[in-house]
Rosetta silent file (secondary structure, phi, psi, omega in degrees, C-alpha in Angstrom):
SEQUENCE: MSAKVECGCESSSVSVPARPRVGIDIGGTFTDFVLEAGGVRHTHKRLTTPDAPERAVIEEQRWTQSTHKISRRD
SCORE:     score description
SCORE:     0.000 S_00000001
   1 L     0.000  131.636  174.726   -0.799  -13.559  -18.447 S_00000001
   2 L  -122.139  154.487  176.007   -1.542  -12.549  -14.739 S_00000001
   3 L  -108.371  142.440 -173.684   -4.105  -10.238  -13.370 S_00000001
   4 L  -113.823  120.253  172.126   -3.242   -7.605  -10.872 S_00000001
   5 L  -119.262  121.876  176.097   -5.963   -6.647   -8.435 S_00000001
   6 L  -102.826   93.653 -179.988   -5.262   -3.851   -6.129 S_00000001
   7 L  -130.027  147.093  179.815   -7.675   -4.127   -3.401 S_00000001
   8 L    63.774   27.102  175.022   -7.133   -3.521    0.226 S_00000001
   9 L   -81.172  121.481 -173.738   -4.006   -1.685   -0.179 S_00000001
  10 E  -142.202  158.881  174.513   -3.540    0.144    3.063 S_00000001
  11 E  -127.429  148.158  171.444   -0.944    1.808    5.214 S_00000001
  12 E  -153.218  160.048 -175.347   -0.749    2.166    9.049 S_00000001
  13 E   -88.947  134.866  175.897    1.708    3.197   11.582 S_00000001
  14 L  -139.508  159.395  171.328    3.400    0.457   13.685 S_00000001
  15 L   -95.027  114.649 -177.354    6.340    0.059   15.847 S_00000001
  16 L  -140.151  166.709  179.817    8.783   -2.244   13.931 S_00000001
  17 L   -62.279  166.389 -179.396   12.495   -2.947   13.590 S_00000001
  18 L   -65.733  -30.929 -177.761   14.613   -0.713   11.363 S_00000001
  19 L   -86.207  142.015  178.627   14.947   -3.401    8.635 S_00000001
  20 L   -63.256  152.108  172.311   11.893   -3.987    6.388 S_00000001
  21 E  -128.064  153.804 -174.330    9.909   -7.187    6.971 S_00000001
  22 E  -135.205  131.050  172.946    7.666   -8.952    4.556 S_00000001
  23 E  -120.526  143.861 -175.686    4.825  -11.394    5.206 S_00000001
  24 E  -138.210  135.606  172.869    3.072  -13.461    2.441 S_00000001
  25 E  -132.403  110.982 -176.922    0.038  -15.669    2.685 S_00000001
  26 E   -94.694  119.667 -177.186   -0.852  -17.559   -0.631 S_00000001
  27 L  -110.279 -174.266 -173.640   -4.476  -18.391   -0.522 S_00000001
  28 L   -81.554  -26.985  177.779   -6.799  -20.019   -3.083 S_00000001
  29 L  -110.304  -55.090  177.306   -8.100  -16.692   -4.506 S_00000001
  30 E  -112.518  157.113  169.102   -5.849  -14.017   -3.257 S_00000001
  31 E  -105.533  120.580 -174.246   -2.205  -13.703   -2.156 S_00000001
  32 E  -100.919  141.976  176.797   -1.876  -11.222    0.775 S_00000001
  33 E  -123.480  146.314  172.723    1.239   -9.197    1.340 S_00000001
  34 E  -138.587  128.196 -178.324    2.395   -7.228    4.273 S_00000001
  35 E  -123.356  123.455  169.512    5.371   -4.949    4.222 S_00000001
  36 E  -110.822  112.276 -178.035    6.698   -3.275    7.451 S_00000001
  37 E  -145.862  143.199  172.352    9.123   -0.562    6.805 S_00000001
  38 L    52.128   37.429  175.503   10.105    2.773    8.299 S_00000001
  39 L    75.787   10.621  178.209    7.448    2.465   11.076 S_00000001
  40 E  -132.823  144.534 -177.945    4.611    1.842    8.590 S_00000001
  41 E  -102.948  117.056 -177.732    2.693   -1.209    7.717 S_00000001
  42 E  -110.854  130.274  174.614    1.629   -1.554    4.058 S_00000001
  43 E  -116.220  151.841 -177.907   -0.973   -4.432    3.036 S_00000001
  44 E  -156.984  150.811  176.521   -1.792   -5.360   -0.552 S_00000001
  45 E  -120.329  149.659  177.098   -3.720   -8.149   -2.214 S_00000001
  46 E  -143.027  150.781  171.746   -3.026   -9.814   -5.607 S_00000001
  47 E   -61.687  127.533  165.537   -4.979  -12.538   -7.517 S_00000001
  48 L   -62.034  136.550  171.230   -3.199  -16.077   -6.733 S_00000001
  49 L  -102.279   93.316 -166.998   -1.807  -17.657   -9.810 S_00000001
  50 L   -53.761  -33.524 -174.141   -2.748  -21.350   -9.178 S_00000001
  51 L   -73.251  -18.633 -177.420   -0.563  -22.735  -12.012 S_00000001
  52 L  -164.233   82.962 -173.364    2.483  -21.047  -10.452 S_00000001
  53 H   -54.889  -34.023 -176.993    1.934  -19.405   -6.984 S_00000001
  54 H   -58.318  -29.831 -174.503    5.450  -18.065   -7.013 S_00000001
  55 H   -59.883  -48.795  171.613    4.615  -15.721   -9.976 S_00000001
  56 H   -50.243  -52.129 -168.362    2.174  -13.589   -7.701 S_00000001
  57 H   -67.353  -38.194 -176.260    4.892  -13.415   -5.069 S_00000001
  58 H   -72.908  -42.693  178.382    7.694  -12.362   -7.531 S_00000001
  59 H   -64.077  -46.352 -177.536    5.369   -9.739   -9.172 S_00000001
  60 H   -60.626  -41.464 -179.758    4.320   -8.407   -5.798 S_00000001
  61 H   -66.400  -42.422  173.691    7.997   -8.048   -4.631 S_00000001
  62 H   -58.541  -47.350 -174.380    8.832   -6.022   -7.722 S_00000001
  63 H   -70.595  -33.597  177.708    5.812   -3.917   -7.450 S_00000001
  64 H   -68.506  -49.846  177.534    6.368   -3.323   -3.692 S_00000001
  65 H   -52.518  -44.757 -178.745   10.098   -2.465   -4.202 S_00000001
  66 H   -69.401  -46.569 -175.778    9.293   -0.065   -6.896 S_00000001
  67 H   -71.254  -35.855 -174.423    6.249    1.665   -5.176 S_00000001
  68 H   -99.915   -0.311 -178.991    7.850    1.929   -1.655 S_00000001
  69 L    50.477   56.083 -179.364   11.411    2.627   -2.947 S_00000001
  70 L  -115.989  132.586 -172.892   12.979   -0.269   -1.177 S_00000001
  71 L   -93.308  166.451  178.034   16.144   -1.895   -2.561 S_00000001
  72 L   -59.410  -32.783 -167.841   16.851   -5.621   -2.222 S_00000001
  73 L   -79.565  -14.824  178.973   19.741   -4.684    0.135 S_00000001
  74 L   -74.475    0.000    0.000   17.285   -3.194    2.702 S_00000001
């Protein structure tokens, strides 16, 4: 079971390349995500899953793709 915390979910305009870019920082309490796509930067936090840190990353990737309508080919 994993907990999802949606805090600090923000968007801001930036100058970025045409292809989406993702940044991930796995911390002790939260895993931070940044997505830059279409000239917009989206940030999001999720609780870190200490027993399997990759789980939070995979769940966030799925959430981000669904929410921002980005395919894996982008």
